[in-house]
Every structure is written in C-alpha cells, then in structure tokens.
N, CA, C and O atoms as a printed pandas DataFrame, in Angstrom:
     atom_number atom_name residue_name chain_id  residue_number  x_coord  y_coord  z_coord
0              1         N          MET        A               1  217.143    1.498   -0.115
1              2        CA          MET        A               1  217.606    1.106    1.337
2              3         C          MET        A               1  216.172   -0.094    1.897
3              4         O          MET        A               1  214.955   -0.083    1.713
4              5         N          VAL        A               2  217.078   -0.978    2.595
5              6        CA          VAL        A               2  215.701   -1.663    3.499
6              7         C          VAL        A               2  215.640   -1.637    4.859
7              8         O          VAL        A               2  216.495   -2.476    5.142
8              9         N          ASN        A               3  215.368   -1.388    5.497
9             10        CA          ASN        A               3  214.792   -1.216    6.520
10            11         C          ASN        A               3  214.870   -2.012    7.781
11            12         O          ASN        A               3  213.912   -2.087    8.550
12            13         N          ARG        A               4  215.733   -2.460    7.940
13            14        CA          ARG        A               4  216.256   -3.819    9.275
14            15         C          ARG        A               4  215.856   -3.179   10.826
15            16         O          ARG        A               4  216.333   -2.111   11.211
16            17         N          ARG        A               5  215.043   -3.883   11.533
17            18        CA          ARG        A               5  215.407   -3.848   12.802
18            19         C          ARG        A               5  216.045   -4.446   13.493
19            20         O          ARG        A               5  215.959   -5.674   13.533
20            21         N          LEU        A               6  217.112   -3.559   14.455
21            22        CA          LEU        A               6  217.901   -4.700   15.125
22            23         C          LEU        A               6  217.307   -5.043   16.433
23            24         O          LEU        A               6  216.494   -4.448   17.140
24            25         N          ARG        A               7  217.933   -6.164   16.561
25            26        CA          ARG        A               7  217.170   -6.443   18.048
26            27         C          ARG        A               7  218.221   -6.614   19.409
27            28         O          ARG        A               7  219.195   -7.352   19.256
28            29         N          PRO        A               8  218.083   -6.139   20.332
29            30        CA          PRO        A               8  219.024   -5.817   21.482
30            31         C          PRO        A               8  219.438   -7.058   21.844
31            32         O          PRO        A               8  218.568   -7.898   22.073
32            33         N          VAL        A               9  220.665   -7.372   21.951
33            34        CA          VAL        A               9  221.465   -8.487   22.407
34            35         C          VAL        A               9  221.641   -8.051   23.919
35            36         O          VAL        A               9  222.018   -6.966   24.362
36            37         N          PRO        A              10  221.249   -9.248   24.611
37            38        CA          PRO        A              10  221.151   -9.428   26.327
38            39         C          PRO        A              10  222.708   -9.231   26.395
39            40         O          PRO        A              10  223.588   -9.798   25.747
40            41         N          SER        A              11  222.820   -7.997   27.634
41            42        CA          SER        A              11  224.222   -7.671   27.822
42            43         C          SER        A              11  224.681   -9.423   29.011
43            44         O          SER        A              11  223.956  -10.308   29.466
44            45         N          LEU        A              12  225.764   -9.245   29.062
45            46        CA          LEU        A              12  226.071  -10.494   30.052
46            47         C          LEU        A              12  225.913  -10.519   31.446
47            48         O          LEU        A              12  225.707  -11.548   32.088
48            49         N          PRO        A              13  226.014   -9.335   31.939
49            50        CA          PRO        A              13  225.358   -9.314   33.694
50            51         C          PRO        A              13  223.945   -9.599   33.545
51            52         O          PRO        A              13  223.591  -10.189   34.566
52            53         N          SER        A              14  223.046   -9.462   32.802
53            54        CA          SER        A              14  221.698   -9.624   32.700
54            55         C          SER        A              14  221.687  -11.283   32.525
55            56         O          SER        A              14  221.016  -11.998   33.270
56            57         N          LEU        A              15  222.448  -11.759   31.532
57            58        CA          LEU        A              15  222.125  -13.125   31.238
58            59         C          LEU        A              15  222.958  -13.822   32.703
59            60         O          LEU        A              15  222.464  -14.758   33.332
60            61         N          THR        A              16  223.797  -13.407   32.939
61            62        CA          THR        A              16  224.521  -14.070   34.373
62            63         C          THR        A              16  223.471  -13.995   35.493
63            64         O          THR        A              16  223.448  -14.882   36.347
64            65         N          ALA        A              17  222.374  -12.707   35.533
65            66        CA          ALA        A              17  221.612  -12.843   36.880
66            67         C          ALA        A              17  220.691  -13.736   36.423
67            68         O          ALA        A              17  220.222  -14.408   37.342
68            69         N          VAL        A              18  220.118  -14.076   35.000
69            70        CA          VAL        A              18  219.132  -14.870   34.565
70            71         C          VAL        A              18  219.339  -16.575   35.400
71            72         O          VAL        A              18  218.644  -17.349   36.059
72            73         N          ALA        A              19  220.897  -16.491   34.801
73            74        CA          ALA        A              19  221.347  -18.127   35.460
74            75         C          ALA        A              19  221.560  -18.087   36.765
75            76         O          ALA        A              19  221.084  -19.122   37.232
76            77         N          LEU        A              20  222.043  -17.410   37.628
77            78        CA          LEU        A              20  222.081  -17.527   38.688
78            79         C          LEU        A              20  220.598  -17.939   39.642
79            80         O          LEU        A              20  220.215  -18.780   40.454
80            81         N          ILE        A              21  220.023  -16.526   38.800
81            82        CA          ILE        A              21  218.442  -16.927   39.495
82            83         C          ILE        A              21  217.851  -18.334   39.295
83            84         O          ILE        A              21  217.251  -18.885   40.217
84            85         N          ALA        A              22  218.024  -18.930   38.065
85            86        CA          ALA        A              22  217.570  -20.356   37.472
86            87         C          ALA        A              22  218.556  -21.460   38.679
87            88         O          ALA        A              22  218.074  -22.293   39.447
88            89         N          ILE        A              23  219.443  -21.244   38.569
89            90        CA          ILE        A              23  220.537  -22.410   39.378
90            91         C          ILE        A              23  220.496  -22.425   40.799
91            92         O          ILE        A              23  220.833  -23.467   41.362
92            93         N          LEU        A              24  220.001  -21.061   41.738
93            94        CA          LEU        A              24  219.588  -20.945   42.868
94            95         C          LEU        A              24  218.532  -20.763   43.486
95            96         O          LEU        A              24  218.352  -20.240   44.586
96            97         N          GLY        A              25  217.698  -21.277   42.643
97            98        CA          GLY        A              25  216.502  -20.557   43.117
98            99         C          GLY        A              25  216.027  -22.205   44.186
99           100         O          GLY        A              25  214.870  -22.615   44.277
100          101         N          GLY        A              26  216.891  -22.680   44.662
101          102        CA          GLY        A              26  216.431  -24.060   45.565
102          103         C          GLY        A              26  216.049  -24.059   46.895
103          104         O          GLY        A              26  215.324  -23.064   46.889
104          105         N          CYS        A              27  216.030  -24.397   47.818
105          106        CA          CYS        A              27  215.604  -24.529   48.431
106          107         C          CYS        A              27  214.449  -25.626   48.553
107          108         O          CYS        A              27  213.460  -25.350   49.232
108          109         N          ALA        A              28  214.539  -26.731   47.981
109          110        CA          ALA        A              28  214.063  -27.616   47.431
110          111         C          ALA        A              28  213.817  -28.462   48.705
111          112         O          ALA        A              28  214.726  -28.287   49.516
112          113         N          GLN        A              29  212.794  -29.391   49.159
113          114        CA          GLN        A              29  212.743  -30.207   50.184
114          115         C          GLN        A              29  211.662  -31.566   49.676
115          116         O          GLN        A              29  210.510  -31.624   49.246
116          117         N          THR        A              30  212.566  -32.409   49.941
117          118        CA          THR        A              30  211.667  -33.896   49.613
118          119         C          THR        A              30  211.210  -34.162   50.751
119          120         O          THR        A              30  211.809  -33.858   51.782
120          121         N          PHE        A              31  209.921  -34.856   50.724
121          122        CA          PHE        A              31  209.182  -35.282   51.708
122          123         C          PHE        A              31  208.798  -37.023   51.522
123          124         O          PHE        A              31  207.856  -37.388   50.819
124          125         N          ASP        A              32  209.703  -38.000   52.284
125          126        CA          ASP        A              32  209.542  -38.809   52.213
126          127         C          ASP        A              32  208.926  -39.814   52.907
127          128         O          ASP        A              32  209.447  -40.128   53.977
128          129         N          ALA        A              33  207.979  -40.372   52.567
129          130        CA          ALA        A              33  206.882  -40.962   53.926
130          131         C          ALA        A              33  207.208  -42.504   54.139
131          132         O          ALA        A              33  206.549  -43.229   54.884
132          133         N          SER        A              34  208.180  -42.870   53.480
133          134        CA          SER        A              34  208.642  -44.409   53.685
134          135         C          SER        A              34  209.030  -44.531   54.772
135          136         O          SER        A              34  208.788  -45.516   55.469
136          137         N          ARG        A              35  209.770  -43.463   55.152
137          138        CA          ARG        A              35  210.954  -43.387   56.368
138          139         C          ARG        A              35  209.795  -43.164   57.213
139          140         O          ARG        A              35  210.483  -42.798   58.165
140          141         N          MET        A              36  208.542  -43.074   57.689
141          142        CA          MET        A              36  207.767  -42.773   59.024
142          143         C          MET        A              36  207.647  -44.096   59.749
143          144         O          MET        A              36  207.738  -44.167   60.974
144          145         N          GLY        A              37  207.419  -45.246   58.890
145          146        CA          GLY        A              37  207.170  -46.579   59.685
146          147         C          GLY        A              37  205.811  -46.766   60.125
147          148         O          GLY        A              37  205.363  -47.597   60.914
148          149         N          VAL        A              38  205.352  -46.043   59.614
149          150        CA          VAL        A              38  203.532  -46.060   59.641
150          151         C          VAL        A              38  203.313  -46.007   58.644
151          152         O          VAL        A              38  204.211  -45.559   57.930
152          153         N          PRO        A              39  201.719  -46.516   57.837
153          154        CA          PRO        A              39  201.403  -46.267   56.774
154          155         C          PRO        A              39  200.896  -44.869   56.578
155          156         O          PRO        A              39  200.210  -44.413   57.493
156          157         N          VAL        A              40  201.112  -44.155   55.584
157          158        CA          VAL        A              40  200.661  -42.530   55.110
158          159         C          VAL        A              40  200.028  -42.475   53.908
159          160         O          VAL        A              40  200.390  -43.162   52.953
160          161         N          THR        A              41  199.003  -41.625   53.866
161          162        CA          THR        A              41  198.042  -41.572   52.863
162          163         C          THR        A              41  198.018  -39.999   52.791
163          164         O          THR        A              41  198.133  -39.195   53.716
164          165         N          LEU        A              42  197.859  -39.805   51.610
165          166        CA          LEU        A              42  197.768  -37.863   51.334
166          167         C          LEU        A              42  196.208  -37.948   50.891
167          168         O          LEU        A              42  195.877  -36.824   50.515
168          169         N          ALA        A              43  195.175  -38.821   50.800
169          170        CA          ALA        A              43  193.938  -38.562   50.528
170          171         C          ALA        A              43  193.241  -39.982   50.685
171          172         O          ALA        A              43  193.831  -41.050   50.521
172          173         N          THR        A              44  191.992  -39.851   51.004
173          174        CA          THR        A              44  191.387  -41.083   51.330
174          175         C          THR        A              44  190.072  -41.239   49.826
175          176         O          THR        A              44  189.926  -40.331   49.007
176          177         N          ALA        A              45  189.624  -41.985   49.803
177          178        CA          ALA        A              45  188.504  -41.831   48.786
178          179         C          ALA        A              45  187.317  -40.660   48.926
179          180         O          ALA        A              45  187.009  -40.096   49.977
180          181         N          VAL        A              46  186.777  -40.453   47.721
181          182        CA          VAL        A              46  185.340  -39.680   47.862
182          183         C          VAL        A              46  184.576  -40.006   49.083
183          184         O          VAL        A              46  184.278  -41.176   49.323
184          185         N          GLY        A              47  184.192  -38.898   49.981
185          186        CA          GLY        A              47  182.854  -39.199   50.799
186          187         C          GLY        A              47  183.298  -40.221   51.770
187          188         O          GLY        A              47  182.419  -40.653   52.516
188          189         N          GLN        A              48  184.664  -40.756   51.923
189          190        CA          GLN        A              48  184.690  -41.651   53.020
190          191         C          GLN        A              48  185.560  -40.812   54.264
191          192         O          GLN        A              48  186.617  -40.185   54.342
192          193         N          GLN        A              49  184.914  -41.039   54.790
193          194        CA          GLN        A              49  185.645  -39.986   56.732
194          195         C          GLN        A              49  186.620  -40.947   57.038
195          196         O          GLN        A              49  186.654  -42.072   56.540
196          197         N          VAL        A              50  187.407  -40.504   57.852
197          198        CA          VAL        A              50  188.561  -40.801   58.178
198          199         C          VAL        A              50  188.684  -40.787   59.991
199          200         O          VAL        A              50  189.000  -39.691   60.454
200          201         N          GLU        A              51  188.489  -41.755   60.853
201          202        CA          GLU        A              51  188.324  -41.939   61.843
202          203         C          GLU        A              51  189.720  -41.526   62.733
203          204         O          GLU        A              51  190.607  -42.359   62.551
204          205         N          GLY        A              52  190.007  -40.704   63.419
205          206        CA          GLY        A              52  191.280  -40.451   64.252
206          207         C          GLY        A              52  191.035  -39.070   65.101
207          208         O          GLY        A              52  189.957  -38.577   65.432
208          209         N          THR        A              53  192.416  -38.578   65.362
209          210        CA          THR        A              53  192.608  -37.571   66.218
210          211         C          THR        A              53  193.863  -36.880   65.117
211          212         O          THR        A              53  194.928  -37.247   64.621
212          213         N          ARG        A              54  192.636  -35.189   65.108
213          214        CA          ARG        A              54  193.535  -34.597   64.050
214          215         C          ARG        A              54  194.644  -33.534   64.680
215          216         O          ARG        A              54  194.569  -32.884   65.722
216          217         N          PHE        A              55  195.876  -33.594   63.519
217          218        CA          PHE        A              55  197.049  -33.117   64.286
218          219         C          PHE        A              55  197.197  -31.792   63.345
219          220         O          PHE        A              55  196.797  -31.912   62.187
220          221         N          ARG        A              56  197.714  -30.598   63.734
221          222        CA          ARG        A              56  198.764  -29.848   62.683
222          223         C          ARG        A              56  199.912  -29.512   63.586
223          224         O          ARG        A              56  199.876  -29.128   64.755
224          225         N          VAL        A              57  200.896  -29.727   62.836
225          226        CA          VAL        A              57  202.506  -29.427   63.523
226          227         C          VAL        A              57  202.911  -28.228   62.498
227          228         O          VAL        A              57  202.505  -28.173   61.337
228          229         N          THR        A              58  203.820  -27.229   63.140
229          230        CA          THR        A              58  204.721  -26.224   62.502
230          231         C          THR        A              58  205.804  -26.550   62.791
231          232         O          THR        A              58  206.052  -26.613   63.995
232          233         N          SER        A              59  206.751  -26.845   61.929
233          234        CA          SER        A              59  208.125  -26.704   62.158
234          235         C          SER        A              59  208.767  -25.741   61.416
235          236         O          SER        A              59  208.121  -24.999   60.676
236          237         N          ARG        A              60  210.294  -25.643   61.557
237          238        CA          ARG        A              60  211.299  -24.533   60.806
238          239         C          ARG        A              60  212.047  -25.722   60.186
239          240         O          ARG        A              60  212.258  -26.839   60.658
240          241         N          ALA        A              61  212.361  -25.235   59.107
241          242        CA          ALA        A              61  213.207  -25.699   58.237
242          243         C          ALA        A              61  214.395  -24.283   57.444
243          244         O          ALA        A              61  213.948  -23.461   56.644
244          245         N          LEU        A              62  215.711  -24.298   57.848
245          246        CA          LEU        A              62  217.006  -23.653   57.766
246          247         C          LEU        A              62  217.705  -23.901   56.654
247          248         O          LEU        A              62  218.012  -25.083   56.495
248          249         N          TYR        A              63  218.137  -22.938   55.620
249          250        CA          TYR        A              63  219.026  -23.384   54.452
250          251         C          TYR        A              63  220.047  -22.387   54.556
251          252         O          TYR        A              63  219.747  -21.382   55.201
252          253         N          ALA        A              64  221.172  -22.455   54.063
253          254        CA          ALA        A              64  221.927  -21.662   53.840
254          255         C          ALA        A              64  222.412  -21.483   52.084
255          256         O          ALA        A              64  221.995  -22.112   51.111
256          257         N          PHE        A              65  223.227  -20.605   52.141
257          258        CA          PHE        A              65  224.116  -20.182   50.871
258          259         C          PHE        A              65  222.975  -20.241   49.757
259          260         O          PHE        A              65  223.214  -21.050   48.861
260          261         N          TRP        A              66  221.628  -19.444   49.635
261          262        CA          TRP        A              66  220.924  -19.337   49.038
262          263         C          TRP        A              66  220.192  -20.435   48.568
263          264         O          TRP        A              66  219.904  -20.671   47.394
264          265         N          GLY        A              67  219.849  -21.231   49.779
265          266        CA          GLY        A              67  219.338  -22.551   49.543
266          267         C          GLY        A              67  219.973  -24.021   49.262
267          268         O          GLY        A              67  219.427  -25.124   49.256
268          269         N          LEU        A              68  221.376  -23.627   49.021
269          270        CA          LEU        A              68  222.321  -24.890   48.348
270          271         C          LEU        A              68  222.631  -25.818   49.698
271          272         O          LEU        A              68  222.833  -27.032   49.728
272          273         N          ALA        A              69  222.613  -25.138   50.494
273          274        CA          ALA        A              69  222.998  -26.282   52.035
274          275         C          ALA        A              69  221.654  -26.430   53.097
275          276         O          ALA        A              69  220.854  -25.498   53.180
276          277         N          ARG        A              70  221.552  -27.169   53.569
277          278        CA          ARG        A              70  220.793  -27.764   54.467
278          279         C          ARG        A              70  221.427  -27.613   56.000
279          280         O          ARG        A              70  222.415  -28.209   56.427
280          281         N          ILE        A              71  220.498  -26.543   56.794
281          282        CA          ILE        A              71  221.356  -27.003   58.061
282          283         C          ILE        A              71  220.127  -27.402   58.992
283          284         O          ILE        A              71  220.381  -27.584   60.183
284          285         N          LYS        A              72  218.776  -27.559   58.536
285          286        CA          LYS        A              72  217.821  -27.654   59.926
286          287         C          LYS        A              72  216.512  -28.625   58.755
287          288         O          LYS        A              72  215.668  -27.975   58.137
288          289         N          ASP        A              73  216.559  -29.664   58.681
289          290        CA          ASP        A              73  215.261  -29.933   58.262
290          291         C          ASP        A              73  213.969  -30.115   58.936
291          292         O          ASP        A              73  214.488  -30.208   60.049
292          293         N          PRO        A              74  212.783  -30.236   59.172
293          294        CA          PRO        A              74  211.986  -30.228   60.089
294          295         C          PRO        A              74  211.056  -31.675   59.646
295          296         O          PRO        A              74  210.442  -31.907   58.604
296          297         N          SER        A              75  211.256  -32.634   61.059
297          298        CA          SER        A              75  210.596  -34.059   60.796
298          299         C          SER        A              75  209.448  -34.379   61.230
299          300         O          SER        A              75  209.488  -34.655   62.429
300          301         N          LEU        A              76  208.497  -34.457   60.796
301          302        CA          LEU        A              76  207.024  -35.390   61.162
302          303         C          LEU        A              76  207.273  -36.396   61.847
303          304         O          LEU        A              76  206.548  -36.511   62.835
304          305         N          ARG        A              77  208.426  -37.586   61.619
305          306        CA          ARG        A              77  208.408  -38.553   62.363
306          307         C          ARG        A              77  208.631  -37.904   64.199
307          308         O          ARG        A              77  207.914  -38.122   65.175
308          309         N          LYS        A              78  209.691  -37.214   64.105
309          310        CA          LYS        A              78  209.387  -36.715   65.937
310          311         C          LYS        A              78  208.544  -35.871   66.141
311          312         O          LYS        A              78  208.219  -35.796   67.326
312          313         N          ALA        A              79  207.946  -35.059   65.337
313          314        CA          ALA        A              79  207.073  -34.097   65.701
314          315         C          ALA        A              79  205.762  -35.146   66.513
315          316         O          ALA        A              79  205.259  -35.038   67.632
316          317         N          LEU        A              80  205.530  -36.079   65.479
317          318        CA          LEU        A              80  204.299  -36.986   66.105
318          319         C          LEU        A              80  204.682  -38.278   66.582
319          320         O          LEU        A              80  203.856  -39.180   66.433
320          321         N          ALA        A              81  206.264  -38.660   67.369
321          322        CA          ALA        A              81  206.423  -39.835   67.523
322          323         C          ALA        A              81  205.549  -40.389   68.757
323          324         O          ALA        A              81  205.377  -41.607   68.806
324          325         N          ALA        A              82  205.044  -39.658   69.654
325          326        CA          ALA        A              82  204.334  -39.988   70.805
326          327         C          ALA        A              82  202.842  -40.561   70.392
327          328         O          ALA        A              82  202.430  -41.606   70.896
328          329         N          GLN        A              83  202.109  -39.855   69.499
329          330        CA          GLN        A              83  201.139  -40.152   68.958
330          331         C          GLN        A              83  200.929  -41.675   67.703
331          332         O          GLN        A              83  199.871  -42.244   67.435
332          333         N          LEU        A              84  202.282  -41.976   67.168
333          334        CA          LEU        A              84  202.358  -42.691   66.160
334          335         C          LEU        A              84  202.723  -44.034   66.945
335          336         O          LEU        A              84  202.705  -45.048   66.248
336          337         N          ALA        A              85  202.980  -44.156   68.005
337          338        CA          ALA        A              85  203.035  -45.648   68.688
338          339         C          ALA        A              85  202.087  -46.420   68.916
339          340         O          ALA        A              85  200.998  -46.056   69.359
340          341         N          GLY        A              86  202.441  -47.717   68.602
341          342        CA          GLY        A              86  201.434  -48.712   68.647
342          343         C          GLY        A              86  200.880  -48.938   67.238
343          344         O          GLY        A              86  199.720  -49.346   67.295
344          345         N          GLY        A              87  201.356  -48.798   65.962
345          346        CA          GLY        A              87  201.296  -49.363   64.730
346          347         C          GLY        A              87  200.047  -48.236   64.059
347          348         O          GLY        A              87  199.479  -48.539   63.010
348          349         N          SER        A              88  199.762  -47.121   64.691
349          350        CA          SER        A              88  198.486  -46.331   63.847
350          351         C          SER        A              88  199.447  -45.771   62.279
351          352         O          SER        A              88  200.463  -46.005   61.625
352          353         N          GLY        A              89  198.679  -45.217   62.318
353          354        CA          GLY        A              89  199.372  -44.404   60.949
354          355         C          GLY        A              89  198.644  -43.118   60.422
355          356         O          GLY        A              89  197.735  -42.768   61.175
356          357         N          ILE        A              90  198.791  -42.456   59.491
357          358        CA          ILE        A              90  198.486  -41.034   59.168
358          359         C          ILE        A              90  197.706  -41.241   58.026
359          360         O          ILE        A              90  197.987  -42.019   57.114
360          361         N          ALA        A              91  196.350  -40.256   58.125
361          362        CA          ALA        A              91  195.926  -40.235   56.478
362          363         C          ALA        A              91  195.610  -38.853   56.710
363          364         O          ALA        A              91  195.640  -38.245   57.780
364          365         N          ASN        A              92  195.188  -38.281   55.136
365          366        CA          ASN        A              92  194.652  -37.070   54.642
366          367         C          ASN        A              92  195.996  -35.688   55.182
367          368         O          ASN        A              92  195.924  -34.523   55.572
368          369         N          LEU        A              93  196.911  -36.497   54.959
369          370        CA          LEU        A              93  198.350  -35.814   54.765
370          371         C          LEU        A              93  198.712  -34.355   54.001
371          372         O          LEU        A              93  198.858  -34.283   52.781
372          373         N          ARG        A              94  198.821  -33.325   54.818
373          374        CA          ARG        A              94  198.705  -31.940   53.721
374          375         C          ARG        A              94  200.129  -31.507   54.052
375          376         O          ARG        A              94  200.365  -31.355   55.250
376          377         N          ILE        A              95  200.981  -31.314   53.303
377          378        CA          ILE        A              95  202.208  -30.154   53.904
378          379         C          ILE        A              95  202.178  -28.877   53.077
379          380         O          ILE        A              95  201.831  -28.707   51.909
380          381         N          LYS        A              96  202.622  -28.048   53.964
381          382        CA          LYS        A              96  202.530  -26.959   53.402
382          383         C          LYS        A              96  204.091  -26.052   53.709
383          384         O          LYS        A              96  204.311  -25.970   54.917
384          385         N          VAL        A              97  205.008  -25.483   52.957
385          386        CA          VAL        A              97  206.038  -24.919   53.122
386          387         C          VAL        A              97  205.699  -23.396   52.481
387          388         O          VAL        A              97  205.213  -23.157   51.375
388          389         N          ARG        A              98  206.091  -22.489   53.478
389          390        CA          ARG        A              98  205.981  -21.003   52.886
390          391         C          ARG        A              98  207.291  -20.471   53.948
391          392         O          ARG        A              98  208.055  -21.066   54.709
392          393         N          SER        A              99  207.089  -18.961   53.535
393          394        CA          SER        A              99  207.889  -18.089   54.305
394          395         C          SER        A              99  207.019  -16.995   54.445
395          396         O          SER        A              99  206.408  -16.318   53.618
396          397         N          ARG        A             100  207.118  -16.958   56.046
397          398        CA          ARG        A             100  206.274  -15.997   56.809
398          399         C          ARG        A             100  207.376  -14.579   56.573
399          400         O          ARG        A             100  208.567  -14.496   56.272
400          401         N          TRP        A             101  206.505  -13.754   56.820
401          402        CA          TRP        A             101  207.423  -11.817   56.943
402          403         C          TRP        A             101  208.600  -11.855   57.237
403          404         O          TRP        A             101  209.578  -11.375   56.663
404          405         N          SER        A             102  208.486  -12.583   58.381
405          406        CA          SER        A             102  210.205  -12.917   59.246
406          407         C          SER        A             102  211.130  -13.239   58.488
407          408         O          SER        A             102  212.196  -12.655   58.294
408          409         N          ASP        A             103  210.548  -14.635   57.829
409          410        CA          ASP        A             103  211.464  -15.338   56.863
410          411         C          ASP        A             103  211.969  -14.608   55.895
411          412         O          ASP        A             103  213.174  -14.593   55.640
412          413         N          VAL        A             104  211.094  -13.940   55.271
413          414        CA          VAL        A             104  211.781  -12.697   54.158
414          415         C          VAL        A             104  212.788  -11.525   54.491
415          416         O          VAL        A             104  213.558  -10.839   53.818
416          417         N          LEU        A             105  212.431  -11.602   55.868
417          418        CA          LEU        A             105  213.376  -10.237   56.295
418          419         C          LEU        A             105  214.550  -10.961   56.333
419          420         O          LEU        A             105  215.490  -10.697   55.584
420          421         N          ILE        A             106  214.570  -11.804   57.101
421          422        CA          ILE        A             106  215.778  -12.589   57.301
422          423         C          ILE        A             106  216.442  -12.943   56.288
423          424         O          ILE        A             106  217.629  -12.619   56.290
424          425         N          THR        A             107  215.987  -13.600   55.277
425          426        CA          THR        A             107  216.355  -13.756   53.993
426          427         C          THR        A             107  217.209  -12.368   53.230
427          428         O          THR        A             107  218.313  -12.366   52.686
428          429         N          ALA        A             108  216.394  -11.424   53.399
429          430        CA          ALA        A             108  216.808  -10.330   52.803
430          431         C          ALA        A             108  217.766   -9.114   53.741
431          432         O          ALA        A             108  217.996   -7.931   53.488
432          433         N          LEU        A             109  218.122   -9.854   54.728
433          434        CA          LEU        A             109  219.141   -8.926   55.538
434          435         C          LEU        A             109  220.218   -9.732   55.410
435          436         O          LEU        A             109  221.323   -9.243   55.644
436          437         N          THR        A             110  220.109  -11.082   55.024
437          438        CA          THR        A             110  221.190  -11.868   55.217
438          439         C          THR        A             110  222.054  -12.108   53.584
439          440         O          THR        A             110  223.125  -12.696   53.431
440          441         N          ALA        A             111  221.303  -11.532   52.629
441          442        CA          ALA        A             111  221.273  -11.350   51.694
442          443         C          ALA        A             111  221.392  -12.585   50.579
443          444         O          ALA        A             111  222.065  -12.722   49.557
444          445         N          GLY        A             112  220.302  -13.513   51.349
445          446        CA          GLY        A             112  220.098  -14.902   51.365
446          447         C          GLY        A             112  221.465  -16.041   51.804
447          448         O          GLY        A             112  221.646  -17.158   51.318
448          449         N          LEU        A             113  222.189  -15.447   52.712
449          450        CA          LEU        A             113  223.023  -16.641   53.417
450          451         C          LEU        A             113  222.472  -17.260   54.192
451          452         O          LEU        A             113  222.936  -18.386   54.370
452          453         N          ILE        A             114  221.450  -16.928   54.882
453          454        CA          ILE        A             114  220.524  -17.542   55.845
454          455         C          ILE        A             114  219.067  -17.474   55.164
455          456         O          ILE        A             114  218.565  -16.358   55.033
456          457         N          VAL        A             115  218.186  -18.893   54.614
457          458        CA          VAL        A             115  217.044  -18.824   54.705
458          459         C          VAL        A             115  215.993  -19.493   55.518
459          460         O          VAL        A             115  216.065  -20.722   55.484
460          461         N          PRO        A             116  215.012  -18.980   56.257
461          462        CA          PRO        A             116  214.162  -20.141   57.027
462          463         C          PRO        A             116  212.997  -20.319   56.106
463          464         O          PRO        A             116  212.912  -19.679   55.058
464          465         N          ARG        A             117  211.986  -21.297   56.544
465          466        CA          ARG        A             117  210.753  -21.703   55.991
466          467         C          ARG        A             117  210.198  -22.080   57.152
467          468         O          ARG        A             117  210.896  -22.405   58.112
468          469         N          ALA        A             118  208.790  -22.076   57.186
469          470        CA          ALA        A             118  208.057  -22.835   57.751
470          471         C          ALA        A             118  207.384  -23.852   57.109
471          472         O          ALA        A             118  206.950  -23.671   55.972
472          473         N          VAL        A             119  207.227  -25.004   57.750
473          474        CA          VAL        A             119  206.585  -26.145   57.464
474          475         C          VAL        A             119  205.571  -26.524   58.291
475          476         O          VAL        A             119  205.661  -26.590   59.517
476          477         N          THR        A             120  204.700  -26.750   57.701
477          478        CA          THR        A             120  203.031  -27.339   58.333
478          479         C          THR        A             120  202.493  -28.487   58.046
479          480         O          THR        A             120  202.109  -28.816   56.924
480          481         N          TYR        A             121  202.429  -29.265   59.216
481          482        CA          TYR        A             121  201.879  -30.849   58.759
482          483         C          TYR        A             121  200.652  -30.951   58.927
483          484         O          TYR        A             121  200.467  -30.962   60.144
484          485         N          GLU        A             122  199.532  -31.046   58.292
485          486        CA          GLU        A             122  198.055  -31.564   58.962
486          487         C          GLU        A             122  197.684  -32.441   58.477
487          488         O          GLU        A             122  198.071  -32.752   57.350
488          489         N          GLY        A             123  196.514  -33.380   59.381
489          490        CA          GLY        A             123  196.495  -34.661   59.095
490          491         C          GLY        A             123  196.103  -35.391   59.977
491          492         O          GLY        A             123  196.146  -34.830   61.072
492          493         N          VAL        A             124  195.646  -36.645   60.010
493          494        CA          VAL        A             124  194.457  -37.470   60.651
494          495         C          VAL        A             124  195.514  -38.910   61.669
495          496         O          VAL        A             124  195.811  -39.981   61.140
496          497         N          VAL        A             125  195.796  -38.630   62.755
497          498        CA          VAL        A             125  196.478  -40.057   63.178
498          499         C          VAL        A             125  195.291  -41.022   63.607
499          500         O          VAL        A             125  194.531  -40.922   64.570
500          501         N          THR        A             126  195.354  -41.983   62.614
501          502        CA          THR        A             126  194.489  -43.304   62.652
502          503         C          THR        A             126  194.829  -44.112   63.370
503          504         O          THR        A             126  196.047  -44.039   63.527
504          505         N          GLN        A             127  194.255  -45.114   64.082
505          506        CA          GLN        A             127  194.279  -45.998   64.811
506          507         C          GLN        A             127  194.050  -47.286   64.577
507          508         O          GLN        A             127  192.884  -47.526   64.263
508          509         N          PRO        A             128  194.889  -48.342   64.632
509          510        CA          PRO        A             128  194.782  -49.688   63.935
510          511         C          PRO        A             128  193.406  -50.287   64.058
511          512         O          PRO        A             128  192.607  -49.816   64.866
512          513         N          PRO        A             129  193.086  -51.356   63.250
513          514        CA          PRO        A             129  191.728  -52.049   63.492
514          515         C          PRO        A             129  191.763  -52.831   64.839
515          516         O          PRO        A             129  192.757  -53.434   65.245
516          517         N          ALA        A             130  190.504  -52.751   65.521
517          518        CA          ALA        A             130  190.953  -53.577   66.999
518          519         C          ALA        A             130  191.235  -55.234   66.542
519          520         O          ALA        A             130  191.778  -55.934   67.396
520          521         N          SER        A             131  190.993  -55.662   65.649
521          522        CA          SER        A             131  191.617  -57.470   65.231
522          523         C          SER        A             131  192.876  -57.033   65.056
523          524         O          SER        A             131  193.614  -58.017   65.015
524          525         N          SER        A             132  193.559  -55.892   64.916
525          526        CA          SER        A             132  195.312  -56.223   64.752
526          527         C          SER        A             132  196.001  -55.606   65.744
527          528         O          SER        A             132  197.229  -55.685   65.720
528          529         N          ARG        A             133  195.438  -54.984   66.644
529          530        CA          ARG        A             133  195.951  -54.774   68.389
530          531         C          ARG        A             133  196.876  -55.700   68.765
531          532         O          ARG        A             133  197.324  -55.695   69.911
C-alpha cells in the first residue's frame, strides 16, 4: 500500500475572503504634480541646499465603501495657494499617507464603510531667480 499525503483543499469562504482582500485593498491615491502650475521636484542633487521657506501641511482624505469611492481628496495646491503666487516652485516634496489610531477606530466601527487617512505634505517653497521676476 502506498502512503499518500492528502493536501487540504481551500474552502470557498476562505478563497472568497482572500479575493475580497485583494480586490478591496483600495484607498489608492494618485499624486499628480503636473496640475500644480509651478515646478515641483521630489529631490535635489546630492549636496545641494535648497533656498526657500519650509512647509508642512496635513490634510485629510476620506474614502467610502472600503476605499472604492473617494469622498474627499486633499489638495496641496489649495493648501499652498498663497505661498505659490509669483511663479515660485516646490522642492524636496515628500508625501506621507498614514492612518492614525482614530482613523483605524473609525474604519473598524463602520466596518470599512468610512475610511479616513491623514496626508502630510512636506517640502520647501522656492522663489524664482531675481532675473525672471
């Protein structure tokens, strides 16, 4: 007699759960610097210092239905509208998207129907060269 090991066959509920996690793991956010209207860079050359005013702005993003629908998107352009007047630009832009403990609590209490996120923009507002002003 041959001793064969049987492999467990995944059940339909477990396959469904894995599929839902893969599909609904949304809340993706796209950051498009081309709509800013000013030059935006994510990094500068090594050893080069950027002259300008540092900023840090935290906005809120809000999604519904496990991240499938956007209710509110944060806007760096709106947050920095006053500083970006006069053709200045943004250098060393860093974007952090995270869930605070309160965001996780709201998501858990609503079973994922409401999904808030904190989006923090950090960088330097640069001024154009004196000759182009």
